[in-house]
C-alpha positions in Angstrom: -25.8 -113.5 -20.3 -29.4 -114.5 -20.7 -32.1 -112.0 -20.2 -34.1 -112.8 -17.0 -36.1 -109.6 -16.3 -39.5 -109.1 -17.6 -40.9 -105.8 -18.6 -42.8 -105.2 -15.3 -39.7 -106.0 -13.3 -37.6 -103.7 -15.4 -40.2 -100.8 -15.1 -40.4 -101.2 -11.3 -36.7 -101.1 -11.0 -36.2 -98.1 -13.2 -39.3 -96.0 -12.3 -40.0 -96.9 -8.7 -37.1 -98.5 -6.9 -34.2 -96.4 -8.3 -36.0 -93.0 -7.7 -37.0 -94.1 -4.2 -33.4 -94.9 -3.4 -32.3 -91.6 -4.7 -34.9 -89.8 -2.5 -33.8 -91.9 0.5 -30.2 -90.8 -0.2 -31.1 -87.2 -0.3 -33.2 -87.4 2.9 -30.4 -89.1 4.9 -27.8 -86.5 3.8 -26.5 -86.3 0.3 -22.9 -87.0 1.3 -23.3 -89.6 4.1 -22.2 -93.2 3.8 -25.9 -94.4 3.8 -26.7 -92.0 1.0 -23.8 -93.4 -1.1 -25.1 -96.9 -0.5 -28.5 -95.8 -1.6 -27.1 -94.1 -4.8 -25.1 -97.2 -5.6 -28.1 -99.5 -5.2 -30.1 -97.1 -7.4 -27.4 -97.3 -10.1 -27.5 -101.1 -9.9 -31.2 -101.1 -10.3 -31.0 -98.9 -13.4 -28.1 -100.9 -14.9 -29.9 -104.2 -14.4 -33.1 -102.7 -15.8 -31.3 -101.5 -18.9 -29.5 -104.8 -19.4 -32.6 -106.9 -18.7 -30.4 -109.1 -16.6 -30.0 -109.5 -12.8 -27.0 -111.5 -11.7 -28.7 -112.5 -8.4 -31.6 -113.9 -10.4 -29.1 -115.8 -12.5 -27.5 -117.4 -9.4 -30.8 -118.7 -8.2 -32.2 -119.6 -11.7 -35.0 -117.0 -11.4 -36.6 -115.1 -14.2 -39.6 -112.8 -14.5 -39.6 -112.7 -18.3 -41.8 -115.1 -20.2 -40.0 -118.2 -21.1 -39.7 -119.0 -24.8 -42.5 -121.2 -26.0 -41.8 -124.5 -27.6 -43.3 -125.5 -30.9 -46.8 -126.6 -30.6 -47.5 -130.4 -30.5 -47.4 -131.9 -33.9 -50.7 -133.1 -35.1 -51.2 -136.6 -34.2 -52.4 -138.8 -37.0 -55.3 -141.0 -36.1 -54.2 -144.6 -36.9 -57.2 -146.9 -37.4 
């Protein structure tokens, strides 16, 4: 799989979204079904952050990482 997550996206998933989902899970009741969904989503956020790949991004052709640059244009010779 190609990497499609940039560093900012990865940091947001790991350090903002996943912890917020864990807190939401704790607030709604640590053993309720909504808490389990929140914990599962937090795990997905951490896993995609570590792998630098999001399957949903891949399905839609999205990426937040910089695209590889192509070689610069060859120098054009000036024909006179």
